[in-house]
C-alpha positions in Angstrom: -49.2 -107.1 239.5 -47.2 -110.0 238.0 -43.7 -109.3 239.1 -41.7 -112.4 239.9 -39.4 -111.2 242.8 -37.1 -114.3 242.4 -36.1 -113.2 238.8 -35.2 -109.6 239.6 -32.0 -108.5 241.1 -32.7 -105.9 243.8 -30.6 -102.8 243.6 -30.9 -100.0 246.1 -29.2 -97.4 243.9 -29.1 -97.0 240.2 -25.9 -98.2 238.6 -23.8 -95.7 236.7 -24.0 -96.3 233.0 -22.1 -94.4 230.2 -22.3 -93.9 226.5 -20.0 -92.1 224.2 -21.6 -88.7 225.1 -23.7 -89.3 228.2 -23.5 -90.4 231.8 -26.6 -92.1 233.3 -26.7 -92.0 237.0 -29.1 -92.3 239.9 -31.0 -89.3 241.3 -29.9 -87.6 244.4 -31.5 -84.9 246.5 -29.4 -82.2 244.8 -31.2 -83.0 241.6 -34.5 -81.6 242.8 -34.0 -78.2 241.2 -33.2 -79.7 237.8 -36.1 -82.2 238.1 -38.5 -79.3 238.9 -37.2 -77.3 235.9 -37.6 -80.3 233.5 -41.1 -81.1 234.5 -42.4 -77.5 234.7 -41.3 -77.0 231.1 -44.5 -77.0 228.9 -42.5 -78.2 225.9 -41.3 -81.2 227.8 -44.7 -82.1 229.2 -46.7 -81.4 226.0 -47.0 -85.1 225.2 -46.4 -86.4 228.7 -49.4 -85.6 230.8 -50.2 -82.4 228.8 -49.4 -79.8 231.4 -46.4 -78.7 233.4 -45.9 -80.3 236.9 -45.9 -78.4 240.1 -42.7 -78.4 242.3 -44.6 -80.8 244.7 -45.4 -83.2 241.8 -41.7 -83.1 240.8 -40.7 -83.8 244.4 -43.0 -86.9 244.5 -41.6 -87.9 241.1 -38.0 -87.8 242.5 -39.1 -89.9 245.5 -40.7 -92.5 243.1 -37.5 -92.7 241.2 -35.6 -93.7 244.3 -38.4 -96.0 245.4 -38.4 -97.9 242.2 -34.8 -98.9 242.6 -35.3 -100.0 246.2 -38.5 -102.0 245.7 -38.2 -103.2 242.1 -34.5 -103.2 241.2 -35.0 -100.9 238.3 -35.9 -97.2 237.8 -34.9 -94.0 236.3 -31.5 -92.4 235.7 -30.5 -88.8 235.3 -29.1 -88.2 231.8 -26.0 -86.0 232.0 -24.1 -84.6 229.1 -20.6 -86.0 229.6 -18.7 -83.0 228.2 -20.4 -80.4 230.4 -22.0 -82.3 233.3 -25.3 -80.6 232.4 -28.6 -82.3 233.4 -30.1 -83.2 230.0 -33.1 -85.2 231.2 -34.3 -88.5 232.7 -34.7 -92.0 231.3 -35.5 -95.4 232.7 -38.0 -98.1 233.6 -41.1 -97.7 235.8 -44.0 -99.8 237.0 -46.7 -97.2 237.0 -49.6 -99.6 237.7 -51.6 -97.8 234.9 -55.3 -98.5 234.5 -54.9 -99.2 230.7 -56.0 -101.8 228.2 -54.2 -103.7 227.1 -52.6 -104.2 230.5 -48.9 -103.4 230.9 -48.7 -105.5 234.1 -45.4 -107.3 234.5 -43.6 -105.3 231.8 -41.1 -102.6 232.9 -42.3 -99.4 231.1 -39.5 -97.4 229.6 -39.8 -93.6 229.4 -37.6 -90.6 228.7 -37.8 -86.8 228.9 -35.2 -84.3 227.8 -34.8 -80.6 228.2 -35.5 -78.8 224.9 -31.8 -77.8 224.5 -30.9 -81.6 224.6 -33.6 -82.7 222.1 -32.7 -83.4 218.4 -29.1 -84.4 219.2 -29.6 -88.2 219.4 -29.3 -88.1 223.2 -32.6 -90.0 223.8 -31.7 -92.7 221.3 -28.2 -93.1 222.7 -29.4 -93.2 226.3 -32.3 -95.6 225.5 -30.0 -98.0 223.7 -27.8 -98.2 226.8 -30.7 -98.5 229.2 -32.2 -101.3 227.1 -28.9 -103.1 227.0 -28.7 -102.9 230.8 -32.3 -104.1 231.0 -31.5 -107.1 228.7 -28.7 -108.1 231.1 -30.6 -107.4 234.3 -34.3 -107.9 234.0 -34.3 -111.6 233.4 -35.3 -111.3 229.7 -38.6 -109.6 230.5 -40.5 -107.9 227.7 -40.5 -104.1 228.1 -43.0 -101.5 226.9 -43.5 -97.8 226.4 -46.5 -95.6 225.7 -46.3 -92.6 223.4 -48.7 -90.0 222.1 -49.2 -90.5 218.3 -48.3 -86.8 217.9 -44.9 -87.2 219.5 -43.0 -88.0 216.3 -39.5 -87.7 217.8 -40.2 -90.2 220.6 -41.9 -92.6 218.1 -38.7 -92.6 216.1 -36.6 -93.1 219.3 -38.7 -96.1 220.3 -38.7 -97.7 216.8 -35.0 -97.2 216.4 -34.4 -99.1 219.6 -36.5 -102.1 218.6 -40.0 -101.2 220.0 -42.9 -102.4 217.8 -46.4 -101.0 218.0 -48.6 -103.5 219.9 -51.8 -101.5 220.4 -53.7 -98.3 219.9 -55.7 -97.2 223.0 -56.4 -94.3 225.2 -54.9 -93.2 228.5 -56.2 -90.2 230.4 -58.8 -89.6 227.6 -56.0 -89.1 225.1 -55.0 -91.5 222.2 -51.9 -93.4 223.0 -49.7 -96.0 221.2 -48.4 -99.0 223.1 -45.1 -100.4 222.1 -43.4 -103.6 223.2 -39.9 -104.9 222.8 
């Protein structure tokens, strides 16, 4: 792991960010039900792990989200639709310590997942643009990355629209994956 702790501002809670249509906020315990619903949806997980998560796996995911902020000063946000307050999905940066070549070590890894009802409305692009702007201001100019299934055309467009460039083609979990960097 090549994180330089002197260059990262430590936050214990996710800062609230806003876009024209969205609120990005930190996870709280009351989000567990929505987190479980998101990650047990087969359409959501089709390109992210390939199978729905159990409630226990979603609980551990929620704990990781909070832990990222405490230990690394970055993490994931809840995406809320501003007009309704509805939980639309999740987005942010992680350090997943993946066993992957090329190594992603030292690069915050961006990722996003939205409920099917929130897909196709530009929410992922809008939220990612705001998250990356926050990252540019806060992460000390570090390069970021994301990994995407080559079959996940909507996420490929979101990444490319926000300045990610394909850096490698590899496998992860025995599946083909594209590595993007920004």
